[in-house]
N, CA, C and O of each residue as an XYZ file, in Angstrom:
352
protein
N     208.174    -59.287     51.687
C     206.779    -59.463     51.343
C     206.377    -58.356     50.369
O     206.664    -57.183     50.611
N     205.731    -58.712     49.298
C     205.287    -57.749     48.304
C     204.052    -57.018     48.829
O     203.081    -57.648     49.249
N     204.095    -55.702     48.801
C     202.971    -54.924     49.314
C     202.478    -53.896     48.317
O     201.789    -52.954     48.711
N     202.800    -54.037     47.051
C     202.351    -53.049     46.075
C     203.156    -51.775     46.205
O     204.386    -51.804     46.177
N     202.465    -50.655     46.346
C     203.128    -49.362     46.387
C     203.688    -49.007     47.760
O     204.506    -48.096     47.881
N     203.262    -49.705     48.765
C     203.723    -49.400     50.124
C     205.152    -49.888     50.326
O     205.567    -50.900     49.761
N     205.885    -49.159     51.132
C     207.247    -49.562     51.451
C     207.256    -50.752     52.390
O     206.225    -51.134     52.944
N     208.432    -51.332     52.562
C     208.554    -52.535     53.391
C     208.129    -52.295     54.834
O     207.581    -53.204     55.457
N     208.355    -51.127     55.380
C     208.030    -50.859     56.775
C     206.726    -50.110     56.975
O     206.507    -49.548     58.048
N     205.850    -50.083     55.971
C     204.631    -49.271     56.044
C     203.709    -49.693     57.180
O     203.157    -48.841     57.877
N     203.538    -50.975     57.372
C     202.635    -51.452     58.422
C     203.195    -51.082     59.796
O     202.459    -50.609     60.662
N     204.485    -51.297     59.991
C     205.098    -50.950     61.279
C     205.052    -49.443     61.509
O     204.835    -48.999     62.636
N     205.253    -48.652     60.455
C     205.164    -47.196     60.592
C     203.768    -46.780     61.036
O     203.616    -45.880     61.862
N     202.755    -47.433     60.487
C     201.373    -47.128     60.860
C     201.120    -47.490     62.322
O     200.478    -46.732     63.049
N     201.618    -48.636     62.750
C     201.464    -49.060     64.148
C     202.156    -48.064     65.071
O     201.581    -47.641     66.075
N     203.385    -47.691     64.735
C     204.142    -46.736     65.553
C     203.423    -45.387     65.650
O     203.369    -44.787     66.723
N     202.872    -44.914     64.526
C     202.167    -43.636     64.524
C     200.909    -43.700     65.383
O     200.587    -42.739     66.082
N     200.199    -44.818     65.336
C     198.984    -44.975     66.140
C     199.316    -44.962     67.623
O     198.606    -44.339     68.412
N     200.382    -45.640     68.008
C     200.810    -45.662     69.404
C     201.236    -44.267     69.846
O     200.876    -43.820     70.935
N     202.000    -43.582     69.005
C     202.445    -42.222     69.332
C     201.252    -41.293     69.523
O     201.232    -40.495     70.461
N     200.252    -41.392     68.637
C     199.047    -40.560     68.771
C     198.326    -40.835     70.085
O     197.863    -39.907     70.748
N     198.231    -42.104     70.461
C     197.568    -42.475     71.708
C     198.286    -41.921     72.921
O     197.651    -41.418     73.848
N     199.598    -42.010     72.921
C     200.395    -41.489     74.036
C     200.238    -39.979     74.135
O     200.079    -39.448     75.234
N     200.281    -39.282     73.011
C     200.117    -37.824     73.025
C     198.730    -37.428     73.526
O     198.589    -36.448     74.258
N     197.698    -38.196     73.130
C     196.334    -37.895     73.577
C     196.226    -38.033     75.091
O     195.653    -37.168     75.755
N     196.774    -39.118     75.641
C     196.708    -39.341     77.081
C     197.511    -38.283     77.828
O     197.051    -37.763     78.844
N     198.694    -37.962     77.342
C     199.514    -36.939     78.007
C     198.826    -35.582     78.002
O     198.957    -34.816     78.957
N     198.093    -35.277     76.933
C     197.416    -33.980     76.865
C     196.279    -33.884     77.877
O     195.850    -32.781     78.216
N     195.788    -35.013     78.361
C     194.703    -35.029     79.331
C     195.179    -35.020     80.772
O     194.368    -34.896     81.689
N     196.481    -35.150     80.987
C     197.010    -35.120     82.348
C     196.852    -33.732     82.940
O     196.976    -32.738     82.223
N     196.580    -33.646     84.240
C     196.444    -32.336     84.877
C     197.758    -31.565     84.830
O     198.838    -32.155     84.856
N     197.653    -30.254     84.762
C     198.836    -29.391     84.726
C     198.702    -28.328     85.817
O     197.595    -27.990     86.237
N     199.821    -27.819     86.258
C     199.814    -26.757     87.256
C     199.774    -27.292     88.674
O     199.999    -28.477     88.918
N     199.484    -26.402     89.597
C     199.435    -26.767     91.014
C     198.133    -27.497     91.333
O     197.082    -27.196     90.768
N     198.220    -28.455     92.241
C     197.029    -29.177     92.685
C     196.146    -28.265     93.526
O     196.630    -27.387     94.240
N     194.861    -28.491     93.427
C     193.919    -27.752     94.268
C     193.766    -28.460     95.606
O     193.897    -29.681     95.684
N     193.491    -27.701     96.652
C     193.258    -28.296     97.971
C     191.804    -28.702     98.125
O     191.475    -29.550     98.955
N     190.926    -28.095     97.321
C     189.500    -28.416     97.362
C     189.030    -28.702     95.942
O     189.483    -28.069     94.989
N     188.134    -29.645     95.813
C     187.595    -30.069     94.515
C     186.904    -28.894     93.831
O     186.126    -28.171     94.453
N     187.198    -28.712     92.546
C     186.572    -27.600     91.830
C     185.107    -27.880     91.489
O     184.393    -26.965     91.080
N     184.648    -29.114     91.648
C     183.251    -29.462     91.381
C     182.375    -29.378     92.638
O     181.338    -28.715     92.647
N     182.816    -30.065     93.697
C     181.955    -30.180     94.894
C     182.532    -29.488     96.130
O     181.887    -29.473     97.179
N     183.708    -28.928     96.029
C     184.379    -28.212     97.113
C     184.795    -29.120     98.273
O     185.078    -28.633     99.368
N     184.835    -30.436     98.041
C     185.326    -31.361     99.073
C     186.856    -31.250     99.155
O     187.515    -30.909     98.172
N     187.401    -31.540    100.320
C     188.844    -31.487    100.504
C     189.508    -32.611     99.710
O     189.055    -33.755     99.743
N     190.585    -32.277     98.996
C     191.370    -33.276     98.275
C     192.517    -33.686     99.192
O     193.323    -32.838     99.575
N     192.610    -34.964     99.552
C     193.655    -35.408    100.479
C     195.066    -35.104     99.957
O     195.320    -35.111     98.752
N     195.965    -34.839    100.898
C     197.343    -34.509    100.540
C     197.999    -35.632     99.733
O     198.761    -35.362     98.804
N     197.712    -36.877    100.078
C     198.287    -38.002     99.347
C     197.897    -37.986     97.876
O     198.718    -38.281     97.008
N     196.646    -37.642     97.597
C     196.187    -37.552     96.201
C     196.875    -36.395     95.478
O     197.247    -36.514     94.310
N     197.040    -35.280     96.182
C     197.705    -34.121     95.572
C     199.163    -34.422     95.250
O     199.687    -33.954     94.239
N     199.819    -35.205     96.108
C     201.218    -35.565     95.856
C     201.332    -36.601     94.739
O     202.244    -36.542     93.915
N     200.398    -37.545     94.722
C     200.442    -38.610     93.718
C     200.108    -38.097     92.320
O     200.643    -38.591     91.327
N     199.223    -37.105     92.247
C     198.793    -36.562     90.956
C     198.981    -35.049     90.930
O     198.030    -34.309     91.181
N     200.181    -34.581     90.635
C     200.393    -33.135     90.575
C     199.415    -32.499     89.581
O     199.252    -32.983     88.462
N     198.779    -31.423     89.999
C     197.827    -30.731     89.146
C     196.404    -31.241     89.269
O     195.531    -30.841     88.500
N     196.162    -32.129     90.239
C     194.821    -32.700     90.403
C     193.820    -31.595     90.744
O     194.132    -30.679     91.505
N     192.607    -31.690     90.170
C     191.610    -30.646     90.357
C     190.300    -31.192     90.925
O     189.441    -30.417     91.345
N     190.138    -32.516     90.942
C     188.894    -33.123     91.399
C     189.153    -34.129     92.514
O     190.211    -34.755     92.569
N     188.166    -34.276     93.405
C     188.243    -35.328     94.420
C     188.006    -36.674     93.720
O     187.635    -36.714     92.547
N     188.220    -37.756     94.442
C     188.090    -39.093     93.847
C     186.678    -39.318     93.316
O     186.509    -39.816     92.203
N     185.669    -38.959     94.096
C     184.275    -39.197     93.674
C     183.948    -38.436     92.390
O     183.356    -38.999     91.469
N     184.326    -37.177     92.326
C     184.045    -36.375     91.128
C     184.876    -36.858     89.938
O     184.408    -36.823     88.800
N     186.100    -37.306     90.196
C     186.937    -37.825     89.115
C     186.332    -39.093     88.533
O     186.318    -39.278     87.316
N     185.826    -39.977     89.412
C     185.183    -41.206     88.938
C     183.961    -40.875     88.093
O     183.740    -41.499     87.056
N     183.172    -39.909     88.521
C     181.996    -39.492     87.764
C     182.406    -38.906     86.412
O     181.798    -39.209     85.385
N     183.430    -38.076     86.425
C     183.939    -37.475     85.193
C     184.429    -38.544     84.226
O     184.142    -38.476     83.030
N     185.169    -39.534     84.733
C     185.686    -40.612     83.886
C     184.552    -41.446     83.294
O     184.612    -41.845     82.131
N     183.519    -41.707     84.094
C     182.385    -42.500     83.613
C     181.630    -41.742     82.522
O     181.184    -42.344     81.546
N     181.486    -40.435     82.680
C     180.785    -39.628     81.682
C     181.587    -39.487     80.396
O     181.014    -39.394     79.310
N     182.899    -39.471     80.516
C     183.756    -39.312     79.345
C     183.739    -40.551     78.465
O     183.916    -40.459     77.250
N     183.526    -41.710     79.078
C     183.550    -42.952     78.319
C     184.969    -43.304     77.922
O     185.887    -42.493     78.044
N     185.127    -44.494     77.459
C     186.467    -44.916     77.054
C     186.632    -44.706     75.559
O     185.687    -44.853     74.783
N     187.833    -44.365     75.180
C     188.151    -44.176     73.775
C     188.618    -45.514     73.231
O     189.517    -46.144     73.789
N     188.014    -45.933     72.161
C     188.373    -47.214     71.557
C     189.708    -47.134     70.853
O     190.295    -46.060     70.720
N     190.172    -48.259     70.412
C     191.444    -48.328     69.711
C     191.283    -48.142     68.219
O     192.007    -48.764     67.441
N     190.355    -47.305     67.800
C     190.105    -47.092     66.378
C     191.282    -46.364     65.751
O     191.738    -45.341     66.263
N     191.758    -46.888     64.662
C     192.883    -46.288     63.971
C     192.362    -45.226     63.012
O     191.792    -45.554     61.972
N     192.552    -43.965     63.353
C     192.044    -42.870     62.531
C     192.808    -42.706     61.231
O     192.374    -41.951     60.360
N     193.908    -43.374     61.078
C     194.706    -43.238     59.866
C     194.201    -44.135     58.743
O     194.744    -44.099     57.639
N     193.194    -44.923     58.998
C     192.653    -45.795     57.963
C     193.036    -47.229     58.202
O     193.902    -47.524     59.026
N     192.402    -48.107     57.496
C     192.702    -49.524     57.676
C     193.980    -49.891     56.945
O     194.414    -49.194     56.027
N     194.566    -50.980     57.363
C     195.782    -51.466     56.741
C     195.552    -51.726     55.252
O     196.385    -51.365     54.420
N     194.436    -52.343     54.922
C     194.164    -52.697     53.528
C     194.056    -51.459     52.649
O     194.540    -51.463     51.517
N     193.427    -50.401     53.152
C     193.252    -49.212     52.316
C     194.583    -48.490     52.080
O     194.746    -47.810     51.066
N     195.518    -48.631     52.993
C     196.795    -47.945     52.808
C     197.794    -48.748     52.002
O     198.739    -48.183     51.451
N     197.605    -50.036     51.923
C     198.580    -50.880     51.233
C     198.189    -51.178     49.789
O     198.877    -51.950     49.120
N     197.119    -50.597     49.297
C     196.726    -50.818     47.894
C     197.446    -49.897     46.974
O     197.237    -49.947     45.762
């Protein structure tokens, strides 16, 4: 397929880079270090099962849900530009 100045694999390279960026963003948000026994927000006890399931957990379920709701979801916006702008 003729794409002008772009190479044959340019679209796939862009898709791969977007996926890689998304994975790195999510991994950077994972908790690190030892899990806390008590929530750092409300001081409620964090159950052992949660601490084992999520190493490095710092919030109880209620505070985590509140934190997630306040953070909002990140859309799938491609920060590298649109396909059309890169293939011209």
